[in-house]
VEXGUDO-530736 format. One record per residue (C-alpha): residue number from 1; z, x, y. Coordinates in steps of 0.5 Angstrom, whole numbers. Layout:
N
+-----+-------+-------+-------+
: seq :     w :     u :     v :
+-----+-------+-------+-------+
: NUM :     Z :     X :     Y :
...
+-----+-------+-------+-------+
# end
This chain:
146
+-----+-------+-------+-------+
: seq :     w :     u :     v :
+-----+-------+-------+-------+
:   1 :   140 :    12 :   306 :
:   2 :   141 :     5 :   306 :
:   3 :   136 :     1 :   302 :
:   4 :   131 :    -3 :   305 :
:   5 :   125 :    -6 :   303 :
:   6 :   118 :    -3 :   304 :
:   7 :   115 :    -7 :   309 :
:   8 :   108 :    -8 :   309 :
:   9 :   104 :    -7 :   315 :
:  10 :   101 :   -12 :   320 :
:  11 :    94 :    -9 :   320 :
:  12 :    91 :   -13 :   326 :
:  13 :    95 :    -9 :   331 :
:  14 :    94 :    -2 :   333 :
:  15 :   100 :     2 :   333 :
:  16 :   103 :     4 :   340 :
:  17 :   105 :    11 :   342 :
:  18 :   111 :     9 :   346 :
:  19 :   114 :     6 :   340 :
:  20 :   112 :    12 :   335 :
:  21 :   116 :    17 :   341 :
:  22 :   122 :    12 :   341 :
:  23 :   122 :    12 :   333 :
:  24 :   121 :    20 :   333 :
:  25 :   127 :    21 :   338 :
:  26 :   132 :    16 :   335 :
:  27 :   131 :    20 :   328 :
:  28 :   132 :    26 :   332 :
:  29 :   138 :    24 :   334 :
:  30 :   140 :    21 :   328 :
:  31 :   139 :    27 :   324 :
:  32 :   142 :    32 :   329 :
:  33 :   149 :    28 :   329 :
:  34 :   149 :    28 :   321 :
:  35 :   147 :    35 :   321 :
:  36 :   152 :    36 :   326 :
:  37 :   158 :    32 :   322 :
:  38 :   156 :    36 :   316 :
:  39 :   156 :    43 :   319 :
:  40 :   163 :    41 :   322 :
:  41 :   165 :    39 :   315 :
:  42 :   163 :    45 :   312 :
:  43 :   166 :    49 :   317 :
:  44 :   160 :    53 :   319 :
:  45 :   161 :    54 :   327 :
:  46 :   160 :    61 :   326 :
:  47 :   153 :    61 :   324 :
:  48 :   148 :    64 :   328 :
:  49 :   142 :    60 :   331 :
:  50 :   137 :    62 :   325 :
:  51 :   141 :    59 :   319 :
:  52 :   143 :    53 :   324 :
:  53 :   136 :    52 :   325 :
:  54 :   134 :    52 :   318 :
:  55 :   140 :    48 :   316 :
:  56 :   137 :    42 :   321 :
:  57 :   130 :    43 :   319 :
:  58 :   132 :    42 :   311 :
:  59 :   136 :    36 :   313 :
:  60 :   130 :    33 :   318 :
:  61 :   125 :    34 :   312 :
:  62 :   129 :    31 :   307 :
:  63 :   131 :    25 :   311 :
:  64 :   123 :    24 :   313 :
:  65 :   120 :    26 :   307 :
:  66 :   124 :    21 :   303 :
:  67 :   125 :    16 :   308 :
:  68 :   117 :    15 :   309 :
:  69 :   115 :    17 :   302 :
:  70 :   119 :    11 :   299 :
:  71 :   120 :     6 :   304 :
:  72 :   114 :     8 :   309 :
:  73 :   119 :     8 :   315 :
:  74 :   125 :    12 :   317 :
:  75 :   131 :     9 :   321 :
:  76 :   128 :    10 :   327 :
:  77 :   121 :     7 :   325 :
:  78 :   125 :     1 :   322 :
:  79 :   129 :     0 :   329 :
:  80 :   122 :     0 :   333 :
:  81 :   118 :    -4 :   328 :
:  82 :   113 :     1 :   325 :
:  83 :   111 :     3 :   318 :
:  84 :   107 :     9 :   316 :
:  85 :   101 :     7 :   311 :
:  86 :    95 :    10 :   308 :
:  87 :    89 :     8 :   312 :
:  88 :    87 :     3 :   307 :
:  89 :    94 :     0 :   308 :
:  90 :    97 :     2 :   302 :
:  91 :   104 :     6 :   301 :
:  92 :   105 :    13 :   304 :
:  93 :   108 :    16 :   299 :
:  94 :   112 :    23 :   298 :
:  95 :   106 :    27 :   299 :
:  96 :   103 :    24 :   305 :
:  97 :   110 :    24 :   308 :
:  98 :   110 :    32 :   306 :
:  99 :   103 :    33 :   309 :
: 100 :   105 :    29 :   316 :
: 101 :   111 :    33 :   317 :
: 102 :   109 :    40 :   315 :
: 103 :   103 :    39 :   320 :
: 104 :   108 :    36 :   325 :
: 105 :   112 :    43 :   325 :
: 106 :   105 :    46 :   327 :
: 107 :   105 :    41 :   332 :
: 108 :   112 :    43 :   335 :
: 109 :   111 :    50 :   334 :
: 110 :   105 :    50 :   339 :
: 111 :   109 :    46 :   344 :
: 112 :   105 :    39 :   343 :
: 113 :    99 :    42 :   345 :
: 114 :    96 :    40 :   338 :
: 115 :    99 :    33 :   338 :
: 116 :    96 :    32 :   345 :
: 117 :    89 :    32 :   342 :
: 118 :    90 :    27 :   337 :
: 119 :    92 :    21 :   341 :
: 120 :    85 :    19 :   343 :
: 121 :    82 :    15 :   337 :
: 122 :    83 :     8 :   336 :
: 123 :    88 :     9 :   331 :
: 124 :    92 :    13 :   335 :
: 125 :    93 :    18 :   329 :
: 126 :    97 :    25 :   330 :
: 127 :    94 :    31 :   327 :
: 128 :    99 :    30 :   321 :
: 129 :    96 :    23 :   320 :
: 130 :    89 :    25 :   319 :
: 131 :    91 :    31 :   315 :
: 132 :    95 :    26 :   310 :
: 133 :    90 :    20 :   311 :
: 134 :    96 :    16 :   314 :
: 135 :    96 :    11 :   320 :
: 136 :   102 :     8 :   324 :
: 137 :   102 :     1 :   325 :
: 138 :   107 :    -5 :   327 :
: 139 :   111 :    -7 :   321 :
: 140 :   109 :   -15 :   319 :
: 141 :   113 :   -20 :   323 :
: 142 :   116 :   -23 :   317 :
: 143 :   119 :   -16 :   315 :
: 144 :   122 :   -15 :   322 :
: 145 :   126 :   -21 :   321 :
: 146 :   130 :   -18 :   315 :
+-----+-------+-------+-------+
# end
């Protein structure tokens, strides 16, 4: 992953649900593209659905947990200008990033029912954010210009 500086949050603004969704879809596209290229390079075209899904899931968790754990952002979040922090404004960290994604897996398996329950609070936290003690906030304006 390309190195980029950890951004500090601008805690004066609420995170926007639309930005989070845009970041998620950008990240899905990026991981799908990278996993597809790697699968072609490794000549795994004959794989059945199970191993292919597992391969993609491992790629997803590796990408998201390392990106958010180390930098507080995935590339998608960086592009839309948001950052994951603890509820106190500190760095997300690897543990919290892992918890967020494990809960997201449960949300996806419930077809989004769980995720739809979380958008009601003033901080717009997903269930994964609540479990991990994190919040997604706009990155500070200085960091957006980097």
